[in-house]
N, C-alpha and C positions, 0 to 999 in steps of 0.2 A: 418064352421064359419071363415070368412076371417079376422082374427085378429092375430097379432104377438106381441111379447114382447122382448125388448132388454134393456140392462142395461147401464147406464152412471152415471156420478157424476157431481154435481154442485160444486161451490167453495163458501164458506161462511166464510170469514176470513181465518184462516188456516185449517178450517175443510172442508171436502169434502163429504157432505151428498149424499146418493144414490138417483138417479133419475131413475124411471122406465119409459121407453119410450114405450107406447102402440100405435099400429097402427091398424086402422080398415078400411077396404074397404067396403063401403056401396053403395046402389043405389042412383040415382040422377045424376044431372049434374056433369061432371068432375070438381074436385076442390081439393085443399089441404089446410086444416086449422090446425093450431097449437094452442092448448089450454094448460093452466097450468101456467099462469103468465109469458109468454115469453116476452123478451124485443125486440127491433127492430132487433138486430142481429140474434136472434133466429127465428123471423118471416120471415126474409129474407132467411132462410134455404130452404124455398119452392122452390125458383128459383135455388139455388145452387144444391140441391138434384135432381131436375128435369133434369138439364143439365148434371150432373155427371152420372146419370143412362143412359141417352140417349147416351152420348159419350163413355160409357163403354160397349155398345152393349146390354144393358138390355131394356126390355119393361117398359115404365112408364104406370101404369094402368089408363085406361080411366074411372075412377070411382070416387066417392066422398070419399076422403081420409081424415080421422081424426087422428091427432097425439096428444096424451095426454101425458103431462109430469107431472108425479106424484112424490111427493105430490103437489097438485094443489096450496097450499098456500105458497110454497117456490119460491121466485123470481128466474128466470132463465135468465142468460145473456151469451153473447159470442156465438161463433160458435162451441163449443165443442160437441154439440149434433148432428151435421150433419151426422156423420158416423152411429150413432145408428139409426137415422131416416131413412137413406137410406137402411140399412140392414133390418129394420123392414118392410119397404115397399116391399123389395124383398122377405122376408119370408112370409108376408101376401098374396102376389100374387103367392106364391109357386114357385118362381124362384130359391130359395135356401131352404133347409129344415129348418122348424121352430125350431126344437130341436137343430140345430147347434148353435143357439145364446145363449143357456142355459149355465150359468156359466161364461160367458165372460163379461168384461166391455169395453166399447168403448169410446174413447175421441179423436176426431180429426175433423178438419175442412175439407170440401171437396172443391176442385177446380172445375171449370166447366168441365174440362177434366176427372175428376174422381181421380186426384191425391190427396194424403193426405197431408194436411198442418198442421204445429204445432199450438198449442194453448198455451196460458200462464197459469201459475199456475198448471203445470202438476205434480209437485212433491207432493203437498198435496193429489192429486188424487191417485198417485202411492203408497203413504204411507198407505192410507186407503185400497187400494186393496191388498197390501202386508199383512196387518193385518187380512183381511178376506179371504186370500188365493184365490183371484179371478184373473185369467189371465187378463192382461190389453193389449189392442191393441191400439197403438198410431202411429202418423206419425214418419217417420224416424228421422226427426230433433229433436223430443222429446225423442228419445230412450235413449240417453246417460244420460239425466237428470232423466228420469223415472227409469232407472236401479239403481240409487243411493239408492232407497228405498229397494232394495233387493228382491222384489217379481218377479213373472213371467211376463216379459214384452216382447211384440212382436211388433217390429217396422215394418211398412209396407209403401211402396211407393205409392200404388195405390189401389183403391177400388177393382179391380180385384184380387189383391194379397190377400186381406182379404177374399174374397169369396172363393178362392181356398183353403185357409187355413181352413176355416170353413167346407168346404165340403170334406176335406181330399185329394184333388188333389195335392196340393203342400204346405207343411207345412212351415210356417214362422220360421226363426231362432230366438231364444230368444236373447235378448240383454244381453251382458256380462257387469257385474258391473265393472266400472273403479276403479282402486286402486289409491287413492289419494297419492301424493308424497308431503311430508312436504316441505314447502317453507319458506324462511326468512320472519319474521313479523316485520314491522315497523323499526324504527331507533334503533341503538345499543347504549346502555347506555355509552359505552366508548367514544362516541362523546361529552358527557356532560363534560365540564371543571369545576372543583371545585364543588360548590353547594352540600356540604356533607349532610346538613340537608334535602334539598328537595329530594336528592337521597334516603335517609333513609325513608322519608315519602312515596315515590313511592313504595319502597319494602314492607312496611307495607300495603299500599293500595292493592297491588297485592296479597299479602298473604291472606288477609281477605275479599277481594272483596269490599273494602270501597270506598265511594265517597270522592272526594278530590277537594279542591279549592286552586289554585296557585295565589298568589298576588305579584306583583312586577312591576318595571318600564319597559318601552319598551326595548327590546333587552337583557333582563336578562336570557332568555332561557326557558320561560314558555312553549312555544309551542313545543320546542324540547323535554323537559321533558315529556310532555303528549304523544308525538309520540313514546316514548320508552316503554310505559306501555304495549302494546300488546305483545311485546317480552318477558316480564317478567311473563305473565300469563300462567298457566298450559294449556296443550292442551284440547280441548273440548272433553267431553265424546260423545259416539256415538249418544245418544238420543239428547244431546244438539246440536250437529252438524246437525242432521236432522231437528230439529226445526228451527234452524237458516237458513238452506238452503231452507226450505219450505216457510219462510217469504220472502226471496229474490226472490223466484220463482214467487210470486204474483206480483212482480214489474217488473223484467227484465229478468226472466228466470234464469236458473242456470245449464248450461251444462258444467261448469268448476268444475271438481271434487276436485281441490285443495282448493276450498272454504271450504271444510269439515275439512281442517287442520288449517284454519286461523280464529281466533276470529275477528268478524267485528270491524272496527274502522270507526265511522261516525263523520264527522266534518262539520255540516251545517254552512252556513254563518249567521252572526248575523241579517240579514234582513229576515230570515225565518219566515213565518207566523205560528200561532198556529196550523193550519191544516197541514202544512208541517212537524211540529214536531210530532204531535199526530196521524196524519192520518185522513182520512175522504173523503169527496167528494160525488158526486151523486152515484158513485159506490165505496163504501168505500175501501180504500187501506191503507196499513200500512205506517206510517210516520217514521221519522228518529229515534225516540226512540224505535220503534219495529224493524227497520232494524239493530239496535245496540244490539238486544237481544243476551244474552250470550257474549257480547263484550263490547266495550268502546264507550261512547258518549262524544265527546270532544266539549265543548262550549267555544270558544275563544271570548274574549271581552264580558264577560257575561253581564255587565250592558247595553250593546248596544242592546241586544235582546228586542223585545217588551215585556212589563210587562205581558200582557195576555199570551204570549207564554211561558214565564218562569213559570207562575203559573200552567200551565198544567203539569209540571213535578212533582208536589207534590204528586198526587195520585200514579203514577207508581213507584216513589221512595219508597213508602211504600208497595204497593201491588204486584209489578212486572207485572202488566198488565194494558192495557188501554181499556176502553169500549166505543164504539161509538154507539149512539142511533140515528136512523132515523125514519121517520114516519112509514115506512113499514118493518123495520128490525133493529135488534140489533146485533152488532158484537163485538167480543172480540179478541184483538191482544195481544200476550205476549210481555212484555217489561221489562225483567229482565236484565237491563243494568248497567254498572258501569260508573257513572258520573265523568268526570274530567272537571273542569271549570278553566278558567284563566281570570284575570282582572287586570287593572291598579289601583293604589291607588286613582287616581283622574282623571279628564278629560284630563289634559295634560300629566299625567303619572309620574310626578316627585315629588310628595309629599313625603317628608322625604328623598329624594335623596341627597347625599353629594356633587355631582358634578354639578347638574343642579338645577336652582331655579324654584320652582313651581309658575306658573302664575295664578292659580285658586283662586277665592275668597272663603271664608268659605261657602257661600251659594251655590256656584257651586259644591263644594266638597260634601256638604250634599245632594244635589239633586242627584248627580251622585251615591253616595253610597246607597241612599234610593231607587234606581230603583230595587234593589234586596230585596224582602220582608223578614221580620224576619222568618215567617214560612218556607220559602224555605231554608234559611241559617241554620235553626235549623235541617233540614234534611240532611245536609252535614256532614259527619263524621269527616273530618279532614281539616285543612287549614294550609298553610305554606307560609312564606315570601320567595320570590326568589329575593335576592338582586343583585344589579349590581356588577359584579366582579371587584376587584381591579387589577391594572396593573400587579402586581407580579403573581397573579393567572392566568391571561390571557396568560402570557408568559411561564408558567410552562408547560414543555413538558412531565411530567410523567403522563401516562394514568391511569385513574381510573379503577374500576372493569367493566368488560364487562357484557352484558345482560345475557349470558349463566351462568356465575358464580352466579349472583344474582338470576336468575331463578331457579337454583338448590335449593337454600335456600327457595325460595318461594314455590316450589313444595313440599319440605319436610314438611313445615308448613301447606300447604293446604291439603296434604295427611293426616296429623295428625287430622285436623279438620273434614275431610270427614269420616274417620274411627270412630271418636268419635261421631259426630253429624249428619253426612250425609248432611251437608251444610256448606258453608263458615261462618266464625264468624260474618260477617255483617248481616246475616239472622237469627241469633239466636233470639228466642222470647219465651215468656211464661216460662214454667217450665224449658226448656232447657237453657234459658238465666240465670235463677236463679241458676240452678244446676252447670253450667260451669263457672259462674262468681261470685261464692261465695267468700266473702271477710273475712279476719281475722280482728282482732281489729285495727291494723295499717291501713289496707286498708279502713275500714269504717271511721276512723278519717280523712284520706286524702280526701275521697269523700265528707264527710260532710263539711270539711273546704272549698273545692273547690266550693261546691254548695252555701255556704254563700258568698264567696268572688266574684264569677263570675256569680252568678244567673243562674245556670244550671236548665233547665226545666227537667221534667221527661223524655222527649225524649232525651235531651242532656245527662242526666245521663246514660241512657241505651246505647246510642251510644258510650259514653266514655268507658263504661265497655266492649263493643264489641271490640273496638280498643285495649284496654288493654289485652283482651283475645288473640288477634292476636299477640301482642308483646310478650306475654308469650309463645305462640306457636313457634315463631321465636327463642326464647331463650330456647326452648325445656323444658319448665317448665309446670308441671301439675297445679300448683296453681298460681293465679295472685298475684304478690308481689307489695309492695308500689312503687318500682321504675317503674314498668310497668304502674301503674296508673298515676304517676307524668308525665311520658312521654306522655301518652294519653291525659291528661288534657292540656298539653302544645300545642297540636295540635288543640285544640278547641278555643284558645284565639284569633287567627287572624280572626276567622269567623265573629266576630262582626264588622260591619263597623265603 
């Protein structure tokens, strides 16, 4: 029976489902057809494979060749199946042993000369192969990225090299996993002059993973403060680093191992569309909120973003993922990001400023502030005013604390949270929230008074408790005290426009 089977993997979001490539040589006029929901790039594999086999010294069978990509209802795209199709044809025509394909996974594009070319999104494929202990054969250019997954990866330069490896004539050398070297992240907090309260807010946000809104006039240092946040955050755990790298692999590849040591920092322009933020397209790709997974999403000039784009943030802020539905497929991209936003108090930026007169009318100010909906503001844990610095502070040469000093306190508080709850305080929910944020009599009176005076919603109540829990952890206290609650409540007042 002239049939052979090879294994490859498709890419569906950050998942890489297995694809079985079945090749059958039958009677009839010579032809090659590919079935199993292939897109144009997959159908074009017919010509690439034909030329690659001929230019590598193999015989292309003059028979009716049928290539089936199973499961048939899974959409297939890209040229990642070229190598598996070519090897299936060689095995079906007995030019290489059929059993040699067993246990391997192949993911590479073929050039017309038979050279192996890299494909995008190789890291999700390598992660799945590492979990199932399947050796993965890829193009040389994909070797460094695929090796990050830690499984058995064999880079090859040419189709002939793969065939020699499979037949035992000349074994391929496995790729060595690169050891990432930690690199500096973002701006250093020592660059921030003054701004004691915003600096304190940044420390709390970093320790508990809280979202933060910075409000202030132009030039007060909002962007600089936001850019220092990545340097305050603890390093990513191994599984977090691999998830983040896998998402970036879907977009631009990831052959830089130092990315595993850096939390993402994404800062899209305020003209970004909803699709740019959430992801999507005909071939759904992750957007900015997924590229910021386990890192920071900084939205400068928040009211200038399209209203529809901002509203797409509401679901991932609560669930930590974004779901994209299309007519023929549904995809899930993780989006557990930390939101940092900045805005001016009015269109001209000088409302309430002591040195510049505001030129905006009340109607303009109201329209500007109402561009951010109440439900979105309610999902932001903290907000702080970033005032313009007076001349005496600007000329003060005494440096503040550097990022390393603050990061040590942040790491101690985050470690306390992870040992106790296995998650940052910002993600406490349900029974864990009630257990870790239990209030005494004074605490209940403080929260009840704040709810009456400031109209806290149930969501606002819970987010205030989470911030107070982080402040208590920074203070190395097991119980939340009234002082922690009062400070947390103070960070919710500037949220209302």
